[in-house]
C-alpha positions in Angstrom: 11.1 0.1 26.7 12.8 -3.1 25.3 14.4 -5.6 27.6 16.7 -8.7 27.4 16.0 -12.3 27.0 15.4 -14.3 30.2 18.2 -16.5 31.5 16.1 -19.7 31.1 16.9 -22.1 28.2 14.6 -21.5 25.3 13.7 -24.5 23.0 14.6 -23.9 19.3 12.4 -24.9 16.4 13.8 -27.2 13.8 14.8 -25.4 10.5 12.1 -27.3 8.6 9.4 -26.4 11.1 7.7 -23.1 10.5 7.2 -20.8 13.4 3.6 -20.7 14.7 1.4 -18.3 12.6 4.4 -16.9 10.8 3.3 -14.3 8.2 -0.4 -15.1 8.8 -1.5 -11.5 8.8 0.6 -10.6 5.8 -0.9 -13.4 3.7 -4.3 -12.5 4.9 -3.8 -8.8 4.1 -2.3 -9.4 0.7 -5.3 -11.6 -0.2 -7.6 -8.7 0.7 -5.4 -6.4 -1.3 -5.8 -8.6 -4.4 -9.6 -8.8 -3.9 -9.8 -5.0 -3.6 -7.7 -4.6 -6.7 -10.0 -6.9 -8.7 -13.1 -5.0 -7.4 -11.5 -1.7 -8.2 -10.7 -2.8 -11.8 -13.9 -4.5 -12.7 -16.5 -2.4 -10.8 -16.9 0.4 -13.4 -17.2 -2.1 -16.3 -20.3 -3.8 -14.8 -21.9 -0.5 -13.6 -22.1 -1.8 -10.0 -21.1 1.6 -8.7 -20.1 4.4 -11.1 -20.8 8.0 -11.9 -21.4 8.8 -15.5 -20.8 12.6 -15.6 -21.4 13.2 -19.3 -24.8 11.4 -19.2 -25.6 12.6 -15.6 -26.1 9.0 -14.3 -25.2 7.2 -11.1 -25.0 3.4 -11.2 -25.4 1.6 -7.9 -26.3 -2.1 -7.2 -27.6 -2.6 -10.8 -29.8 0.5 -10.7 -29.3 3.4 -13.1 -30.1 6.6 -11.1 -30.6 9.8 -12.9 -29.6 13.2 -11.6 -33.3 14.0 -11.0 -33.1 11.2 -8.3 -30.5 13.1 -6.3 -32.3 12.2 -3.0 -31.5 8.5 -3.5 -27.9 9.3 -4.7 -27.3 11.4 -1.6 -28.8 8.7 0.6 -26.5 6.1 -1.0 -23.4 8.2 -0.5 -24.3 9.0 3.1 -24.7 5.3 3.7 -21.3 4.4 2.3 -19.7 7.3 4.3 -21.4 6.1 7.6 -20.1 2.5 7.0 -16.5 3.8 6.7 -16.9 6.0 9.8 -18.6 3.2 11.8 -15.9 0.7 10.8 -13.2 3.2 11.9 -14.8 3.6 15.4 -14.8 -0.2 15.9 -11.8 -1.4 13.9 -9.5 1.6 14.0 -7.3 2.1 10.9 -8.1 -1.2 9.4 -9.2 0.6 6.3 -5.7 2.1 5.9 -3.9 -1.1 6.1 -6.3 -3.4 4.3 -8.6 -1.4 2.0 -7.1 1.9 1.1 -6.1 2.2 -2.6 -3.2 4.6 -1.7 -1.7 2.0 0.6 -2.3 -1.0 -1.7 -0.7 0.6 -4.7 2.1 2.2 -2.6 3.1 -1.2 -1.2 2.8 -2.7 -4.7 5.2 0.0 -6.2 7.7 -0.6 -3.3 7.5 -4.3 -4.0 8.1 -3.8 -7.7 11.1 -1.6 -6.9 12.5 -4.2 -4.5 12.0 -7.0 -7.0 13.7 -5.1 -9.8 16.6 -4.1 -7.6 17.2 -7.8 -6.5 16.9 -9.1 -10.1 19.2 -6.5 -11.6 21.8 -7.1 -8.9 21.9 -10.8 -9.7 21.8 -10.4 -13.5 24.3 -7.5 -13.7 26.6 -8.6 -10.9 29.7 -7.6 -12.8 28.5 -4.0 -13.3 29.2 -1.3 -10.9 26.6 -0.1 -8.4 25.9 3.1 -10.3 25.0 1.2 -13.5 22.8 -1.2 -11.6 20.9 1.6 -9.9 20.4 3.4 -13.2 19.0 0.2 -14.9 16.8 -0.4 -11.9 15.5 3.2 -11.9 14.7 3.1 -15.7 12.8 -0.2 -15.5 11.0 0.9 -12.4 9.8 4.2 -13.9 8.8 2.3 -17.1 6.7 -0.2 -15.1 5.2 2.5 -12.9 4.4 4.6 -16.0 2.5 1.7 -17.7 0.7 0.9 -14.4 -0.2 4.6 -14.0 -1.9 4.7 -17.4 -3.9 1.6 -16.6 -4.9 2.8 -13.1 -5.8 6.3 -14.3 -7.9 4.7 -17.1 -9.8 2.6 -14.5 -10.2 5.5 -12.2 -11.6 7.9 -14.9 -13.9 5.0 -16.0 -15.8 5.6 -12.8 -16.9 9.0 -14.3 -16.8 8.4 -18.0 -18.2 5.5 -20.0 -15.2 3.0 -20.4 -15.6 2.5 -24.2 -15.8 6.2 -24.8 -12.7 6.7 -22.6 -10.8 4.0 -24.4 -11.4 5.8 -27.7 -10.0 9.0 -26.2 -7.0 7.1 -24.9 -6.2 5.5 -28.2 -6.5 8.8 -30.0 -4.2 10.5 -27.4 -7.0 13.0 -26.6 -5.7 16.0 -24.7 -8.4 18.4 -25.7 -11.7 17.3 -24.2 -12.4 17.2 -20.5 -12.2 13.4 -20.4 -8.8 13.4 -22.1 -7.4 16.1 -19.9 -8.8 14.4 -16.8 -7.2 11.1 -17.9 -3.8 12.7 -18.6 -3.9 14.5 -15.2 -4.8 11.4 -13.3 -2.0 9.5 -15.0 0.6 12.1 -14.1 -0.6 12.4 -10.5 -0.7 8.6 -10.1 2.9 8.3 -11.5 4.3 11.0 -9.1 2.4 9.5 -6.2 3.6 5.9 -6.6 7.0 6.7 -7.8 8.0 9.3 -5.2 5.3 10.0 -2.5 3.8 6.6 -1.7 3.4 6.0 2.1 4.6 9.6 2.9 1.1 10.7 2.0 -0.3 8.4 4.8 2.1 9.8 7.4 1.8 13.5 6.6 -1.4 14.8 4.9 -3.9 12.0 4.9 -7.1 13.5 6.5 -8.4 10.0 7.4 -5.5 9.4 9.7 -6.1 12.6 11.7 -9.9 11.9 11.8 -9.2 8.4 13.3 -7.7 10.0 16.4 -11.1 11.6 17.1 -13.1 8.4 16.4 -11.2 5.9 18.5 -12.1 5.0 22.1 -11.1 2.5 24.7 -12.6 -0.4 22.8 -11.3 0.4 19.3 -9.0 -2.1 17.7 -5.3 -1.3 17.7 -1.9 -2.9 17.3 -0.1 -2.9 20.6 3.3 -4.0 22.0 3.2 -5.8 25.4 6.2 -7.1 27.1 5.6 -7.5 30.8 8.3 -10.2 31.2 11.0 -8.2 29.2 11.4 -10.8 26.5 12.2 -8.4 23.6 15.6 -9.3 22.1 16.1 -5.9 20.2 16.2 -7.5 16.8 14.4 -4.4 15.4 12.7 -6.5 12.7 9.3 -4.9 13.6 10.8 -1.6 12.7 12.4 -2.8 9.4 9.2 -4.3 8.1 7.0 -1.3 9.0 5.8 0.4 5.7 5.7 3.7 7.5 8.9 3.3 9.4 7.7 3.6 13.0 8.7 1.6 16.1 5.5 0.1 17.5 7.2 -0.1 20.9 6.9 3.7 21.2 3.1 3.4 21.7 -0.1 2.0 20.1 -1.6 5.4 19.2 1.0 6.7 16.8 -0.5 8.7 13.9 1.6 6.8 11.4 0.5 3.3 12.4 -1.9 1.9 9.8 -2.7 -1.4 11.6 -1.2 -3.5 8.9 0.2 -6.1 11.4 3.5 -6.4 9.6 5.2 -6.0 13.0 2.9 -8.7 14.5 4.1 -11.2 11.9 7.7 -10.1 12.3 7.7 -10.6 16.1 5.9 -13.9 15.9 8.5 -15.0 13.3 11.6 -14.1 15.4 10.4 -15.1 18.9 8.6 -18.2 17.6 12.0 -19.6 16.6 13.0 -19.2 20.3 9.8 -20.9 21.5 8.2 -17.7 22.7 5.0 -16.0 21.7 5.1 -12.7 19.9 5.0 -9.5 21.9 2.8 -7.5 19.4 -0.8 -8.2 19.0 -4.1 -6.8 17.7 -6.1 -5.8 20.8 -9.4 -4.2 21.6 -8.0 -1.2 23.5 -5.0 -1.1 25.7 -6.9 -2.5 28.7 -8.1 -5.7 27.0 -6.6 -9.0 25.9 -5.5 -9.7 22.4 -8.1 -10.6 19.7 -6.8 -14.1 19.7 -8.4 -14.9 23.1 -10.7 -17.9 22.5 -12.8 -17.8 25.7 -14.7 -14.7 24.6 -18.0 -14.8 22.7 -17.8 -14.6 18.9 -19.4 -11.2 18.8 -16.8 -9.9 21.4 -14.0 -11.2 19.1 -15.7 -9.5 16.2 -15.6 -6.1 18.0 -19.2 -5.8 19.3 -18.0 -5.2 22.9 -20.2 -2.3 24.1 -23.5 -0.5 23.4 -21.8 1.9 21.0 -20.8 -0.9 18.6 -24.3 -2.4 18.7 -25.9 1.0 18.1 -23.6 1.6 15.1 -24.7 -1.8 13.7 -28.4 -0.9 14.2 -27.9 2.4 12.4 -26.2 0.7 9.5 -29.0 -1.8 9.2 -31.5 1.1 9.4 -29.7 2.9 6.6 -29.5 -0.2 4.5 -33.1 -1.0 5.0 -34.2 2.5 4.0 -31.9 2.4 0.9 -33.3 -1.0 -0.1 -36.8 0.3 0.2 -36.1 3.4 -1.8 -34.5 1.4 -4.6 -37.3 -1.2 -4.6 -40.0 1.5 -4.8 -38.2 3.2 -7.7 -39.8 2.8 -11.1 -37.5 2.0 -14.0 -39.8 4.1 -16.3 -40.7 7.5 -14.9 -44.0 8.9 -16.2 -44.9 12.5 -15.5 -48.1 14.2 -16.7 -49.0 17.9 -16.5 -51.7 20.1 -18.0 -50.8 22.9 -20.4 -52.8 25.9 -19.2 -51.7 28.6 -21.7 -55.2 28.1 -23.1 -57.8 26.8 -20.7 -59.6 24.9 -23.5 -60.1 24.7 -27.2 -63.5 24.4 -29.0 -63.9 22.2 -32.0 -66.0 22.7 -35.2 -68.9 20.7 -33.7 -68.7 22.1 -30.2 -66.1 19.6 -28.9 -64.0 20.8 -26.0 -60.3 20.0 -25.9 -57.8 20.3 -23.0 -54.1 20.0 -23.7 -51.7 17.9 -21.6 -48.1 16.9 -21.8 -46.5 13.6 -21.0 -42.8 13.3 -20.1 -41.5 9.7 -20.0 -38.0 8.8 -18.9 -36.8 5.2 -19.5 -34.2 4.5 -16.8 -34.0 0.8 -17.7 -31.7 -1.1 -20.1 -34.5 -2.2 -22.4 -37.1 -0.5 -24.6 -40.3 0.5 -22.8 -43.9 1.2 -23.9 -46.4 3.3 -22.1 -50.2 3.2 -22.6 -52.4 6.1 -21.3 -56.0 5.9 -20.4 -58.7 8.1 -18.8 -60.9 7.3 -15.7 -63.9 9.1 -14.2 -64.5 11.6 -17.0 -67.7 10.9 -18.8 -67.8 11.1 -22.6 -64.1 11.9 -22.9 -61.3 10.3 -25.0 -57.6 10.7 -25.6 -56.4 12.3 -28.8 -52.8 11.1 -29.3 -50.5 11.7 -32.2 -50.6 8.0 -32.9 -52.8 5.1 -31.7 -49.8 2.9 -30.8 -48.3 2.9 -27.2 -45.7 5.6 -26.6 -42.3 3.9 -27.0 -39.1 5.1 -25.3 -35.6 3.8 -26.0 -33.3 2.8 -23.0 -31.8 5.8 -21.3 -33.9 8.3 -23.3 -36.6 10.8 -22.4 -39.6 11.4 -24.6 -42.0 14.4 -24.3 -45.3 14.2 -26.1 -48.2 16.7 -26.1 -51.7 15.4 -26.5 -55.3 16.4 -25.9 -58.4 15.1 -24.1 -61.6 15.6 -26.1 -65.1 15.9 -24.5 -68.4 16.4 -26.2 -71.0 18.8 -25.0 -73.3 17.3 -22.5 -70.6 15.0 -21.1 -68.6 16.6 -18.3 -70.2 19.3 -16.2 -69.4 22.9 -16.9 -66.4 24.3 -15.0 -63.7 22.2 -13.4 -64.0 18.4 -13.6 -61.7 16.0 -11.7 -60.6 12.8 -13.3 -57.6 10.4 -13.4 -55.0 9.5 -16.0 -53.8 5.9 -15.7 -50.4 4.9 -17.3 -49.4 1.3 -17.7 -45.7 0.5 -18.5 -44.6 -2.5 -20.5 -42.9 -4.9 -20.1 -42.7 -4.5 -16.3 -46.4 -3.9 -15.9 -46.1 -0.9 -13.6 -49.3 1.1 -13.2 -49.5 4.8 -12.1 -52.4 7.1 -11.5 -52.4 10.9 -11.9 -55.2 13.2 -10.6 -56.0 15.9 -13.2 -58.6 18.5 -13.9 -60.6 19.0 -17.2 -62.1 22.5 -17.8 -65.5 22.8 -19.6 -66.8 26.1 -20.8 -69.8 27.5 -18.8 -73.3 27.1 -20.2 -74.6 29.9 -22.3 -77.8 31.6 -20.9 
């Protein structure tokens, strides 16, 4: 598949002159890796997206969703899943090479091991190879162990409140569910990034197998093209590949994660010979590389057929529906219901009482007050345990039973329809609830 260099004289670049676009994709990808790492670390501490299993809460985009709001939670997770699937259909395994935590931390662990091996070799140059390998291995395991504790802490913070988890960590908790989960995550992380690493991507990763079903003729891929047989067999593209494949064997190899390390390697080597690289990102095997400048901007972004535009419309539809659902959500949920164990109660002077129950859940981050009032029920008044508004602390639920009192001659005998109106402060939300009030029949 590889050929020899043509017989023409190739101009050489000066040593001080960098080859064109050398290491562009690597620098770009590592910048994204750093951004993903920062997002992963800080996301749970600001409740941007986090499950709180002990408190049965789901935090998303600044909203605190309760387990009773499972419909919104399910809609949110489906939206995130569809975004990943849609991105895979258009951009191939870009998620694997640029966004996947497994790949990011695997490459980081390999980089740490390589750095330590180089530094130990220079510092202990007079020691034998066995000693240098032992020192490297000990320091590497120590570094990976500390990193595993930190990463496991951040990961479990997505499911347990970080301050609570920190107390468990400092007390070396191995009894409660949170402590056991943290210890298990630490062990799995250490074994993964010390021994497994990219082998997971090339053997059991389900996303890699799924990608083969999602790709089509317009999906982004990394492809080797050498129509003029300019390959010089330097094998640098193989040496830099994190999964150890030869991209010249085909663009649809399961192990290829679209990281573009081979693209930079080929540009680096052939650029010094005055030639363009032979490996490129391309929108399918039948199209030109993504660097083609004559195409429209949306073509270069991957929107090349009806499928990609349809996927974009579906994502926008999902996002609009999710935004509407979140905007219609009330931070303070008020629920009113009648208690019909007894239809009514008679007072000493003939007053009629119907009993109701209010359940108020404060899903906001500040204290809330709820004021109840009656509409369309003549001669009736609320009988509350206290005259002040019902107060609810942040994250709490309050249940309060109360009665509605009506005097004889007010409401009609039998069933009377009326409304409860609740006003929530400080947001000023007003809700209306249709209810019934039962009066005893008139005596003959």
